[in-house]
C-alpha positions in Angstrom: 104.1 77.5 39.3 102.0 76.9 36.2 105.1 76.7 34.1 106.7 74.1 36.4 103.5 72.1 36.5 103.0 72.2 32.7 106.6 71.4 32.0 106.5 68.4 34.4 103.2 67.2 32.9 104.5 67.4 29.3 107.8 65.7 30.3 105.8 62.8 31.6 103.7 62.8 28.4 106.8 62.8 26.3 107.9 59.6 28.1 104.5 58.1 27.6 104.1 59.1 23.9 102.8 56.3 21.7 103.5 58.0 18.3 105.9 60.5 16.8 103.2 63.2 16.3 102.3 62.9 20.0 105.9 63.2 21.0 106.4 66.3 18.8 103.3 68.0 20.2 104.3 67.3 23.8 107.8 68.6 23.1 106.4 71.8 21.6 104.2 72.4 24.6 107.1 71.5 26.9 109.3 74.1 25.1 106.6 76.8 25.6 106.2 76.0 29.3 110.0 75.8 29.7 110.5 79.2 28.2 109.0 80.8 31.3 111.2 78.9 33.7 114.5 80.6 33.0 113.5 84.3 33.5 111.5 83.3 36.6 114.4 81.5 38.1 116.7 84.4 37.4 114.3 86.8 39.0 114.1 84.6 42.1 117.9 84.6 42.3 118.1 88.3 42.0 115.4 88.7 44.7 117.0 86.2 47.0 120.7 87.2 46.9 121.9 90.4 48.4 123.3 92.9 46.0 126.9 92.1 46.7 126.3 88.3 46.1 124.1 88.5 43.0 127.0 88.1 40.5 128.1 84.9 42.3 124.6 83.6 42.2 124.1 84.3 38.5 127.6 82.8 37.8 126.6 79.5 39.4 123.3 79.6 37.6 125.0 80.2 34.3 127.5 77.4 35.0 124.6 75.0 35.6 122.7 76.2 32.5 125.8 75.6 30.3 126.7 72.3 31.9 123.3 70.7 32.1 122.7 70.2 28.3 126.2 68.7 27.9 125.8 66.3 30.7 122.2 65.5 30.0 122.9 64.5 26.4 126.0 62.5 27.4 124.4 60.7 30.3 120.9 60.4 28.9 122.0 59.2 25.5 
């Protein structure tokens, strides 16, 4: 939960940045906090899904992980 809270806080700070150094600092901290989100989410998936459905759960997760950066840049830009 600390990673989620820190990632959310630094995302808001990135949007409120008043200078380039502030934006870079917030993005660095956001990257550090975001680094913990992926393994935690995968561990939750593996704990939640039964053994026979884990591959499907990880496939959907992988699809979202590959699609999100493409759509995010396209729609956000």
